[in-house]
LUMPA-626117 format. One record per residue: z, y, x of N, C-alpha, C in turn. Coordinates in nm, 4 decimals. Atoms other than C-alpha are relative to their C-alpha. Example, Ala and Ser with C-alpha at 12.3 -4.5 7.8 and 13.67 -1.06 7.14 Angstrom:
LUMPA-626117
{{0.0000 -0.1190 0.0890} {0.7800 -0.4500 1.2300} {0.0000 0.1200 0.0900}}
{{-0.0060 -0.1190 -0.0820} {0.7140 -0.1060 1.3670} {0.0730 0.1090 -0.0770}}
***
This chain:
LUMPA-626117
{{-0.1147 -0.0113 0.0970} {-3.3288 5.8738 8.6494} {0.0236 -0.1042 0.0441}}
{{-0.0323 0.1410 -0.0257} {-3.1275 5.5495 8.7152} {0.1166 0.0147 -0.1344}}
{{-0.0846 -0.0341 0.1257} {-2.9316 5.5824 8.3424} {0.1357 -0.0633 0.0229}}
{{-0.1545 0.0411 -0.0150} {-2.5696 5.5526 8.3340} {0.0547 -0.1087 -0.0155}}
{{-0.0992 0.0871 0.0764} {-2.4331 5.1838 8.3638} {-0.0786 -0.1034 0.0430}}
{{0.1344 0.1114 -0.0894} {-2.7262 4.9925 8.5509} {0.0953 -0.0121 0.0882}}
{{-0.0672 0.0059 -0.0387} {-2.5361 5.0939 8.7695} {0.1845 0.0361 0.0966}}
{{-0.1460 -0.0243 0.0003} {-2.1914 5.1874 8.7516} {-0.0204 0.1752 -0.0271}}
{{-0.0088 -0.1706 -0.0300} {-2.0727 5.5569 8.6728} {-0.0457 0.0997 0.0973}}
{{0.0814 -0.1158 -0.1165} {-2.2608 5.8690 8.8599} {0.1292 0.0892 0.0143}}
{{-0.1285 -0.0958 -0.0118} {-1.9105 6.0186 8.9107} {-0.0507 -0.0362 0.1600}}
{{-0.0448 0.0390 -0.1712} {-1.8263 6.0521 9.3133} {0.1213 -0.0969 0.0512}}
{{-0.0805 0.1201 -0.0771} {-1.7012 5.7262 9.4802} {0.0876 0.0087 0.1508}}
{{-0.0981 0.0464 -0.0727} {-1.4230 5.6347 9.6865} {0.0564 -0.1661 0.0813}}
{{-0.1007 0.1728 -0.0531} {-1.3741 5.3056 9.8999} {0.1447 0.0202 0.1152}}
{{-0.1189 0.0620 -0.1303} {-1.0216 5.2367 9.9969} {0.0329 -0.0897 0.0203}}
{{-0.1030 0.1657 -0.0866} {-0.8567 4.9026 10.1824} {0.2188 0.0465 -0.0565}}
{{-0.0539 0.0243 -0.0912} {-0.5105 4.8778 10.1171} {0.1017 -0.1308 -0.0968}}
{{-0.0844 0.0450 0.0543} {-0.2147 4.6567 9.9987} {0.0727 -0.0995 -0.1065}}
{{-0.0756 0.0716 0.1321} {-0.0598 4.4510 9.6793} {0.0387 -0.1295 0.0401}}
{{-0.0629 0.1289 0.0131} {0.1897 4.2327 9.5983} {0.0086 -0.0708 -0.1597}}
{{-0.0482 0.0462 0.1171} {0.2248 4.0685 9.2726} {0.1439 -0.0385 -0.0640}}
{{-0.1153 -0.0728 0.0027} {0.4871 4.1818 9.0710} {0.0845 -0.1639 -0.0008}}
{{-0.1491 0.1170 0.0079} {0.8405 3.9566 9.0873} {-0.0442 -0.1405 0.0918}}
{{0.1029 0.0531 -0.1386} {0.5882 3.7459 9.3976} {-0.0078 0.0916 0.0157}}
{{0.0580 -0.1009 -0.1353} {0.6513 3.9474 9.6989} {-0.0493 -0.1294 0.0880}}
{{0.1427 0.0689 -0.0516} {0.5070 3.6486 9.8671} {-0.1789 -0.0349 -0.0223}}
{{0.1447 -0.0603 0.0207} {0.2098 3.6887 9.6835} {-0.1060 0.1337 0.0191}}
{{0.0530 -0.1924 -0.0671} {0.0383 3.9891 9.8773} {-0.1380 -0.0238 -0.0103}}
{{0.1725 0.0553 0.0086} {-0.3416 3.9933 9.9168} {-0.0603 0.1405 0.0706}}
{{0.1111 -0.1091 -0.0599} {-0.5823 4.2801 10.0883} {-0.0635 0.0351 -0.1404}}
{{0.1020 -0.0359 0.0430} {-0.7805 4.4901 9.8449} {-0.0665 0.0662 -0.0127}}
{{0.0458 -0.1004 -0.0351} {-1.1221 4.6553 9.8679} {0.0162 0.0363 -0.1696}}
{{0.0431 -0.1457 0.1506} {-1.0966 4.9929 9.6018} {-0.1412 0.0417 0.0399}}
{{0.1512 -0.1278 0.0449} {-1.4417 5.0885 9.4373} {0.0897 0.1004 -0.0996}}
{{-0.0186 -0.0939 0.0423} {-1.3193 5.4269 9.3319} {-0.1506 0.0641 -0.1027}}
{{0.0499 -0.0966 0.0825} {-1.4861 5.6609 9.0271} {0.1345 0.1415 0.0205}}
{{-0.1534 -0.1326 0.0007} {-1.3088 6.0585 9.0565} {-0.0532 0.0206 -0.1213}}
{{0.0654 -0.0389 0.0854} {-1.3015 6.1373 8.7093} {-0.0056 0.0612 -0.0427}}
{{-0.0772 -0.1633 0.0142} {-1.0517 6.4679 8.6824} {0.0078 -0.0310 0.2193}}
{{-0.0213 -0.0260 -0.1250} {-1.0528 6.6169 9.0530} {0.1272 0.0663 0.0533}}
{{-0.0990 -0.0945 -0.0225} {-0.7692 6.8996 8.9852} {0.1275 -0.0291 -0.1070}}
{{-0.1264 -0.0499 0.0521} {-0.3514 6.9284 8.8921} {0.0184 -0.1532 -0.0564}}
{{-0.1180 0.1353 0.1166} {-0.2238 6.6813 8.5773} {-0.1954 -0.0393 -0.0349}}
{{0.1124 0.0886 -0.0030} {-0.6068 6.6269 8.5752} {-0.0502 -0.1004 0.0869}}
{{0.0552 0.0436 -0.1171} {-0.6909 6.4473 8.8734} {0.0444 -0.1600 -0.0845}}
{{-0.0280 0.1581 0.1242} {-0.7328 6.0824 8.6952} {-0.1327 -0.0607 0.1468}}
{{0.1048 0.0830 -0.0510} {-0.9182 5.7772 8.9190} {0.0010 -0.1433 -0.0248}}
{{-0.0130 0.2637 0.1316} {-1.0007 5.3821 8.7979} {-0.0902 -0.0304 0.1166}}
{{0.1368 0.0867 -0.0822} {-1.1303 5.1384 9.0396} {-0.0093 -0.1160 -0.0166}}
{{0.0173 0.1084 -0.0359} {-1.2678 4.8378 9.0500} {0.0755 -0.1158 0.1311}}
{{-0.1211 0.0671 -0.1468} {-1.0027 4.6190 9.3316} {-0.1149 -0.1862 -0.0281}}
{{0.0355 0.1321 0.0280} {-1.2531 4.3153 9.4870} {0.0936 -0.0266 0.1171}}
{{-0.0493 0.1005 -0.1602} {-1.1420 4.0030 9.7499} {-0.1027 0.0872 0.1128}}
{{0.0677 -0.0877 -0.1156} {-1.2340 4.1776 10.0555} {-0.0648 -0.1831 0.0944}}
{{-0.0067 0.1608 -0.0310} {-1.3894 3.8151 10.2167} {-0.0747 -0.0249 -0.0463}}
{{0.1085 0.0673 0.0682} {-1.5660 3.6909 9.9667} {-0.1456 0.0041 -0.0215}}
{{0.1539 0.0036 0.0200} {-1.9550 3.6131 9.9293} {-0.0147 -0.0946 -0.0835}}
{{-0.0160 -0.1093 0.0104} {-2.0371 3.6763 9.6406} {0.1559 0.0686 -0.0635}}
{{-0.1219 -0.1321 -0.0216} {-1.7861 4.0279 9.6385} {0.1006 -0.0973 -0.1571}}
{{-0.1165 0.0838 0.1824} {-1.4550 3.8305 9.3490} {0.0109 0.0989 -0.0377}}
{{-0.0405 -0.1636 0.0155} {-1.4029 4.0927 9.1379} {0.1905 -0.0159 -0.0701}}
{{-0.1419 0.0097 0.0130} {-0.9729 4.1340 9.1643} {0.0546 0.0072 -0.1450}}
{{-0.0361 -0.0258 0.0435} {-0.8571 4.3238 8.8992} {-0.0291 0.1615 -0.0551}}
{{0.0649 -0.1686 0.0242} {-0.8812 4.7556 8.8189} {0.1397 0.0590 0.0568}}
{{-0.1890 -0.0831 -0.0355} {-0.5807 5.0358 8.9469} {-0.0981 0.1350 -0.0474}}
{{0.0554 -0.1890 0.0569} {-0.6421 5.3502 8.7337} {0.1216 0.0607 0.1056}}
{{-0.0460 -0.0566 -0.0944} {-0.4599 5.6060 8.9859} {0.0227 0.1487 -0.1158}}
{{-0.0699 -0.1790 0.0331} {-0.2794 5.9669 8.8659} {0.0172 0.1058 0.0160}}
{{-0.0601 -0.1019 -0.1151} {-0.1548 6.2768 8.9998} {0.1371 -0.0027 -0.0846}}
{{-0.1025 -0.0661 0.0039} {0.1948 6.3705 8.9909} {0.0376 0.0395 -0.0814}}
{{-0.0110 -0.1053 0.1346} {0.2101 6.5670 8.7160} {-0.0496 -0.0553 -0.1577}}
{{0.0107 0.0557 0.1148} {0.0770 6.3866 8.4876} {0.0507 -0.1936 -0.0014}}
{{-0.0969 0.1190 0.0666} {0.2827 6.0857 8.5294} {0.1876 0.0506 0.0302}}
{{-0.1687 -0.0603 0.0062} {0.6349 6.2787 8.5338} {-0.0013 0.0465 -0.1940}}
{{0.0038 -0.0478 0.1661} {0.4513 6.4011 8.1385} {0.0611 -0.1903 -0.0419}}
{{-0.0489 0.1238 0.0299} {0.5227 6.0050 8.1080} {0.0805 -0.0267 -0.0665}}
{{-0.1786 0.0509 0.0135} {0.8272 5.8457 7.9061} {-0.0050 -0.1598 0.1179}}
{{-0.0037 0.1284 -0.0713} {0.9823 5.6232 8.0561} {0.0090 -0.1473 0.0133}}
{{0.0281 0.1478 0.0304} {0.9116 5.3070 7.9505} {-0.2285 -0.0044 0.0967}}
{{0.2279 -0.0146 -0.1346} {0.4646 5.3711 8.0838} {0.0994 0.0735 0.1249}}
{{-0.0132 0.0391 -0.1705} {0.6474 5.4611 8.3806} {-0.0175 -0.1136 0.0754}}
{{0.0156 0.1591 -0.0887} {0.7369 5.1071 8.4679} {-0.0666 -0.0674 0.0089}}
{{0.1882 0.0402 -0.0778} {0.3540 5.0596 8.5002} {-0.0331 -0.0012 0.0821}}
{{0.0939 -0.0588 -0.1423} {0.3009 5.2269 8.7682} {0.1760 0.0475 0.0882}}
{{-0.0760 -0.0540 -0.1580} {0.3846 5.2301 9.1663} {-0.0124 0.1104 0.0930}}
{{0.0284 -0.1710 -0.0627} {0.4001 5.5300 9.3619} {-0.0565 -0.0312 0.1248}}
{{0.1182 0.0244 -0.1787} {0.1565 5.5739 9.6899} {0.0100 0.0260 0.1456}}
{{0.0209 -0.1043 -0.1140} {0.3343 5.7841 9.9177} {0.0438 -0.0479 0.1313}}
{{-0.0085 0.1444 -0.1244} {0.4513 5.4732 10.1244} {-0.1076 0.0096 0.0865}}
{{0.0551 0.1017 -0.0752} {0.1650 5.3320 10.1693} {-0.1244 0.1175 0.0736}}
{{0.0497 -0.0493 -0.0978} {-0.0320 5.6783 10.2869} {0.0412 0.0333 0.1270}}
{{-0.1119 -0.0891 -0.1174} {0.2760 5.8153 10.4725} {-0.0313 -0.1482 0.1208}}
{{0.0088 0.1064 -0.1123} {0.2390 5.4255 10.6844} {-0.1444 -0.0346 0.0619}}
{{0.1695 0.0145 0.0290} {-0.1475 5.4217 10.6771} {-0.0259 -0.1039 0.0135}}
{{0.0433 0.2142 -0.0214} {-0.1296 5.0491 10.5308} {-0.1624 0.0802 -0.1332}}
{{0.1435 -0.0099 0.1127} {-0.4182 5.2756 10.2322} {-0.0853 0.0653 0.1042}}
{{0.0924 -0.0665 -0.0960} {-0.7217 5.3802 10.4559} {-0.1940 -0.0120 -0.0971}}
{{0.0787 -0.0179 0.0098} {-1.0215 5.4738 10.4041} {-0.1252 -0.0008 0.1151}}
{{0.1728 0.1064 -0.0966} {-1.3059 5.2254 10.6315} {-0.0907 0.1139 -0.0292}}
{{0.2127 -0.0279 0.0391} {-1.6002 5.4836 10.7645} {0.0145 0.0904 0.0272}}
{{-0.0285 -0.1679 0.0203} {-1.4282 5.8397 10.6925} {0.0718 0.1124 0.1430}}
{{-0.1076 -0.0190 -0.0489} {-1.3252 6.0095 10.9697} {0.1158 0.1193 -0.0531}}
{{-0.2307 -0.0644 0.0470} {-0.9285 6.2399 10.9947} {-0.0288 0.0879 -0.0204}}
{{-0.0407 -0.1553 0.0661} {-1.0350 6.5326 10.8823} {-0.0324 -0.0565 -0.0966}}
{{-0.0210 0.0548 0.1455} {-1.1706 6.3909 10.5481} {0.0999 -0.1042 -0.0466}}
{{-0.1530 0.0429 0.1079} {-0.9081 6.1428 10.4914} {0.0638 0.0722 0.0329}}
{{-0.1200 -0.0588 0.0679} {-0.6485 6.3796 10.5411} {0.0200 0.0604 -0.0894}}
{{0.0131 -0.1015 0.1424} {-0.7525 6.6187 10.2609} {-0.0285 -0.0896 -0.1031}}
{{0.0453 0.1006 0.1949} {-0.8314 6.2797 10.0172} {0.1548 -0.0574 -0.0141}}
{{-0.1319 0.0405 -0.0547} {-0.5098 6.1577 10.1608} {0.1534 0.1028 -0.0410}}
{{-0.1278 -0.1110 0.0813} {-0.2821 6.5042 10.0606} {0.0164 0.0462 -0.1501}}
{{-0.0498 0.0247 0.1587} {-0.3896 6.4284 9.6882} {0.0845 -0.1597 -0.0266}}
{{-0.0826 0.1500 0.0533} {-0.2944 6.0386 9.6877} {0.1517 -0.0238 0.0122}}
{{-0.1474 0.0244 0.0147} {0.0631 6.0809 9.7940} {0.0251 0.0408 -0.0832}}
{{-0.0504 -0.0323 0.1617} {0.1366 6.2885 9.4615} {-0.0721 -0.1129 -0.0492}}
{{0.0714 0.0002 0.0859} {-0.0081 6.0172 9.3120} {0.0419 -0.2073 -0.0236}}
{{-0.0122 0.1869 0.0338} {-0.0052 5.6268 9.1273} {-0.0741 -0.0511 -0.1016}}
{{0.0772 0.1145 0.0374} {-0.1034 5.3708 9.0140} {0.0313 -0.1125 -0.1084}}
{{-0.0106 0.0623 0.0417} {-0.1236 5.1348 8.7903} {-0.1038 -0.1537 -0.0161}}
{{0.0487 0.1741 -0.0803} {-0.2772 4.7559 8.8604} {0.0234 -0.1068 -0.0598}}
{{-0.0123 0.0878 0.0303} {-0.3557 4.4854 8.7014} {-0.1902 -0.1154 0.0143}}
{{0.0121 0.0364 -0.0913} {-0.4824 4.1765 8.8673} {-0.0906 -0.1245 -0.0697}}
{{0.0087 0.1443 0.0770} {-0.7355 3.9389 8.6642} {-0.0388 -0.1356 -0.0125}}
{{-0.0072 0.0998 -0.1063} {-0.7792 3.7318 8.8943} {0.0695 0.0062 0.0958}}
{{-0.1431 0.0347 -0.0748} {-0.4594 3.5588 8.9553} {0.0353 -0.0409 0.0872}}
{{0.0343 0.0848 -0.0616} {-0.3475 3.4961 9.2715} {0.0271 -0.1527 -0.0091}}
{{0.0188 0.1332 -0.0608} {-0.2499 3.1173 9.2358} {-0.1383 -0.0610 -0.0637}}
{{0.2273 0.0443 0.0214} {-0.6762 3.0821 9.1440} {0.0038 0.0581 0.0621}}
{{0.1208 -0.1113 -0.0795} {-0.7856 3.2784 9.4122} {-0.0654 -0.1410 0.0819}}
{{0.1266 0.0885 -0.0578} {-0.9688 2.9364 9.5227} {-0.0016 -0.0584 -0.0775}}
{{0.0892 0.0990 0.1823} {-1.0539 2.8464 9.1666} {-0.1719 0.1159 -0.0343}}
{{0.0604 -0.1109 0.0047} {-1.3952 2.9507 9.1254} {-0.0288 0.0955 -0.1270}}
{{-0.0123 -0.0286 0.1612} {-1.3243 3.0536 8.7508} {0.1622 0.0905 -0.0451}}
{{-0.1810 -0.1069 0.0199} {-1.0850 3.4004 8.6912} {0.0881 -0.1067 -0.1177}}
{{-0.1510 0.1163 0.0929} {-0.7822 3.0937 8.4875} {0.0825 0.1076 -0.0249}}
{{-0.1765 -0.0444 -0.0020} {-0.4899 3.2297 8.3173} {0.0531 0.1325 -0.0396}}
{{-0.1192 -0.0883 0.0585} {-0.2352 3.4908 8.2306} {-0.0514 0.1597 0.0048}}
{{-0.0223 -0.0823 -0.1016} {-0.3331 3.8489 8.3998} {0.1087 0.0002 0.0998}}
{{-0.1207 -0.0039 -0.0548} {-0.0870 3.9604 8.6409} {0.0389 0.1979 0.0213}}
{{-0.0627 -0.1499 -0.0444} {0.0995 4.3383 8.7172} {0.0394 -0.0233 0.1728}}
{{0.0247 -0.0206 -0.0757} {0.0739 4.4285 9.0234} {0.0918 0.1047 0.1084}}
{{-0.0841 -0.0797 -0.1064} {0.2870 4.6114 9.3014} {-0.0430 0.0565 0.0995}}
{{0.0632 -0.0946 -0.1510} {0.2415 4.8721 9.6468} {0.1454 -0.0313 0.0371}}
{{-0.0947 -0.0416 -0.1340} {0.4342 4.8572 9.8980} {0.1041 0.1576 0.0591}}
{{-0.0776 -0.0903 -0.0413} {0.7524 5.1042 10.0110} {0.0837 0.0216 0.1288}}
{{-0.0961 -0.0497 -0.1772} {0.8868 5.1033 10.2881} {-0.0514 -0.1540 0.1409}}
{{0.0401 0.0457 -0.0621} {0.8468 4.9115 10.6146} {0.0663 -0.1666 0.0366}}
{{-0.0975 0.0701 0.0429} {0.9402 4.5543 10.6410} {-0.0283 -0.1525 -0.0949}}
{{0.0749 0.0686 0.1490} {0.7848 4.4096 10.3498} {-0.1287 -0.0663 0.0395}}
{{0.1668 0.0678 -0.0174} {0.4507 4.2826 10.4625} {0.0158 -0.0728 0.0940}}
{{-0.0848 0.0306 -0.1501} {0.4361 4.0883 10.7576} {-0.1577 0.0543 0.0662}}
{{0.0867 -0.1161 -0.0968} {0.2695 4.2761 11.0519} {-0.1324 -0.0381 0.0398}}
{{0.1090 0.1328 -0.0234} {0.0036 3.9684 11.1406} {-0.1068 0.0504 -0.1368}}
{{0.1341 -0.0274 0.1469} {-0.1693 4.0813 10.7626} {-0.0353 0.0861 0.0332}}
{{0.0615 -0.1250 0.0178} {-0.1567 4.4273 10.8121} {-0.1187 0.0225 0.2332}}
{{0.0590 -0.0488 -0.0928} {-0.2974 4.3746 11.1957} {-0.1500 -0.0891 -0.0401}}
{{0.1678 0.0978 0.1017} {-0.5975 4.0937 11.0214} {-0.0726 0.1308 -0.0420}}
{{0.0658 -0.0923 0.0299} {-0.6709 4.3991 10.8710} {-0.0922 0.1626 0.0498}}
{{0.0925 -0.1071 -0.1161} {-0.7524 4.6784 11.1451} {-0.0372 -0.1003 0.0907}}
{{0.0492 0.0123 -0.1029} {-0.8578 4.4749 11.3480} {-0.1881 -0.0400 -0.1233}}
{{0.1220 -0.0198 0.0214} {-1.1779 4.3903 11.1383} {-0.0366 0.0994 -0.0539}}
{{0.0039 -0.1059 0.0235} {-1.1894 4.7414 10.9838} {-0.0308 0.0650 0.1423}}
{{0.0411 -0.0552 -0.1249} {-1.1700 4.8703 11.3481} {0.0799 0.1299 0.0302}}
{{-0.0716 -0.1271 -0.0089} {-0.8683 5.0999 11.2654} {0.1592 -0.0495 0.0819}}
{{-0.1282 -0.0152 0.0191} {-0.5058 5.1754 11.3428} {0.0926 0.0226 -0.0884}}
{{-0.0912 -0.0943 -0.0162} {-0.2431 5.1973 11.1411} {0.0836 0.0294 -0.0098}}
{{-0.1237 -0.0527 -0.0312} {0.0047 5.2875 11.3229} {-0.0237 0.1625 0.0210}}
{{0.0927 -0.1337 0.0200} {-0.2376 5.5657 11.4197} {-0.0757 0.1161 -0.1032}}
{{0.0800 -0.0587 0.1238} {-0.3454 5.6312 11.1004} {0.1536 0.0609 -0.0604}}
{{-0.0958 0.0035 0.0811} {0.0000 5.6534 11.0132} {0.0721 0.1683 0.0708}}
{{-0.1702 -0.1299 -0.1246} {0.1460 5.9469 11.3271} {-0.1577 0.0808 -0.0028}}
{{0.0851 0.0073 0.0016} {-0.1999 6.0544 11.2728} {-0.0286 0.1616 -0.1242}}
{{0.0323 -0.0054 0.2104} {-0.1516 6.1339 10.8635} {0.2115 0.0964 0.0003}}
{{-0.0930 -0.0483 0.0065} {0.2588 6.3085 10.9906} {0.0356 0.1400 -0.0640}}
{{0.0107 -0.0904 0.0466} {0.1801 6.6390 10.8924} {-0.0348 0.0486 -0.1281}}
{{-0.0448 0.0063 0.1743} {0.1601 6.5798 10.5068} {0.1389 0.0331 -0.0842}}
{{-0.1597 0.0209 0.0552} {0.4124 6.6128 10.2836} {-0.0083 -0.0593 -0.1524}}
{{-0.0810 0.1749 0.0786} {0.5658 6.2878 10.1008} {0.1335 0.1454 -0.1064}}
{{-0.1515 0.0262 0.1144} {0.7171 6.3983 9.7594} {0.0713 -0.0801 -0.0450}}
{{-0.1015 0.0981 0.0580} {1.0083 6.2265 9.6304} {-0.1088 -0.0639 -0.0792}}
{{0.0431 0.0977 0.1602} {0.9080 5.9218 9.4184} {0.1038 0.0522 -0.1102}}
{{-0.1150 -0.0385 0.1290} {1.0040 6.0104 9.0623} {0.0445 -0.0888 -0.0759}}
{{-0.1330 0.1242 0.0339} {1.2415 5.7929 8.8719} {-0.1336 -0.0280 -0.0867}}
{{0.0851 0.0692 0.0952} {1.0716 5.5012 8.6387} {-0.0763 -0.0685 0.0780}}
{{0.1183 0.1058 -0.0985} {0.7526 5.3589 8.9381} {0.1310 -0.0106 0.1119}}
{{-0.0696 0.0924 -0.1021} {0.8607 5.1112 9.1802} {0.1151 -0.1428 -0.0837}}
{{-0.1823 0.0625 0.0020} {1.1313 4.9414 8.9396} {-0.0050 -0.1212 0.0283}}
{{-0.1355 0.1702 -0.0739} {1.1526 4.5693 9.1229} {-0.0004 0.0492 0.0417}}
{{-0.0914 -0.0695 -0.0175} {1.2927 4.8251 9.3221} {0.1859 -0.0859 -0.0445}}
{{-0.0917 0.0632 0.0406} {1.5592 4.7589 9.0720} {0.0246 -0.0619 -0.0421}}
{{-0.0777 0.1566 0.1063} {1.5790 4.4421 8.9987} {-0.1269 -0.0232 -0.1400}}
{{0.0398 0.0604 0.1490} {1.3463 4.4584 8.6833} {-0.2173 -0.0154 0.0104}}
{{0.1167 0.0929 -0.0657} {1.0316 4.2089 8.7228} {-0.0786 0.0155 -0.1934}}
{{0.0539 -0.0192 0.1083} {0.7521 4.2923 8.4688} {-0.1065 -0.1505 0.0287}}
{{0.1765 0.0794 -0.0326} {0.4435 3.9920 8.3702} {-0.0022 0.0301 -0.1139}}
{{0.0140 0.0131 0.1240} {0.2412 3.9902 8.0988} {-0.0190 -0.1329 -0.0751}}
{{0.0249 0.0763 0.0524} {0.2113 3.7293 7.9002} {-0.0273 0.0150 -0.2232}}
{{0.0593 -0.0284 0.1236} {0.0704 3.6066 7.5177} {0.0927 -0.0057 -0.0732}}
{{-0.1083 -0.0752 0.1562} {0.2285 3.7404 7.1751} {-0.1256 -0.0674 -0.1529}}
{{0.0909 0.0383 0.0628} {0.0544 3.4562 6.8872} {0.0480 0.0695 -0.1081}}
{{0.0184 -0.0109 0.1508} {0.0519 3.6415 6.5724} {-0.0450 0.0161 -0.1417}}
{{0.1547 0.0801 0.0717} {-0.0893 3.5439 6.2206} {-0.0254 0.1464 -0.0661}}
{{0.0172 -0.0490 0.0608} {-0.2329 3.7908 6.0727} {-0.2323 -0.0445 -0.0054}}
{{0.0606 0.0352 0.0203} {-0.6028 3.8266 5.9179} {-0.1414 0.1547 0.0496}}
{{0.0806 -0.1195 -0.1064} {-0.9388 4.0577 6.0620} {-0.0883 0.0341 -0.1453}}
{{0.0542 -0.0133 0.0976} {-1.0587 4.0195 5.6462} {-0.2092 -0.0231 0.0679}}
{{0.2004 0.0448 -0.0304} {-1.4251 3.8606 5.8890} {-0.0406 -0.1102 -0.0749}}
{{-0.1051 0.1516 0.0453} {-1.5262 3.5936 5.7238} {-0.0735 -0.1091 0.1169}}
{{-0.0577 0.0688 -0.0730} {-1.5321 3.2965 5.8970} {-0.1037 -0.1154 -0.0584}}
***
């Protein structure tokens, strides 16, 4: 038996492909492969954690992480915490978020869960360092899309061609999925609130020998 940690957590795995844009930088968009483990799978406790890789990179480049929680869990967050999260309603209903290789029946059951979920995403490999061989700079908060016209159509088509899928047809197949209203506090960029990360230098002592 392989020990946990040698090849990753021994949880059910889920592969998702979708699109992100950097907080405050709508022109800094990218495709993202999510390799996810299911930590909890029902109700309030539903929790997914994902390692995000950049498609088409060899070896695969680790871009960042995304945590996904249920709508019930998100509803319990204080408003300050909610600002760090984005909704998945449009990503699911539009067909932007896909599970390459899975049959439609399986896809639909998973998307019924994800349509009422929220993600907190941080990219440790900055968009403006994508041509660098090392992940330099301060990590970036990342947002998800909430409507048509926000992402160039040819960028979606390029993804679709690669995975041999059709986002429009996928969207149509999900029409019977009930899409809940986005809860207050998510997607704050739509209100003109731009969140970025920065370094804060404080003076203190660790009490270690130096």
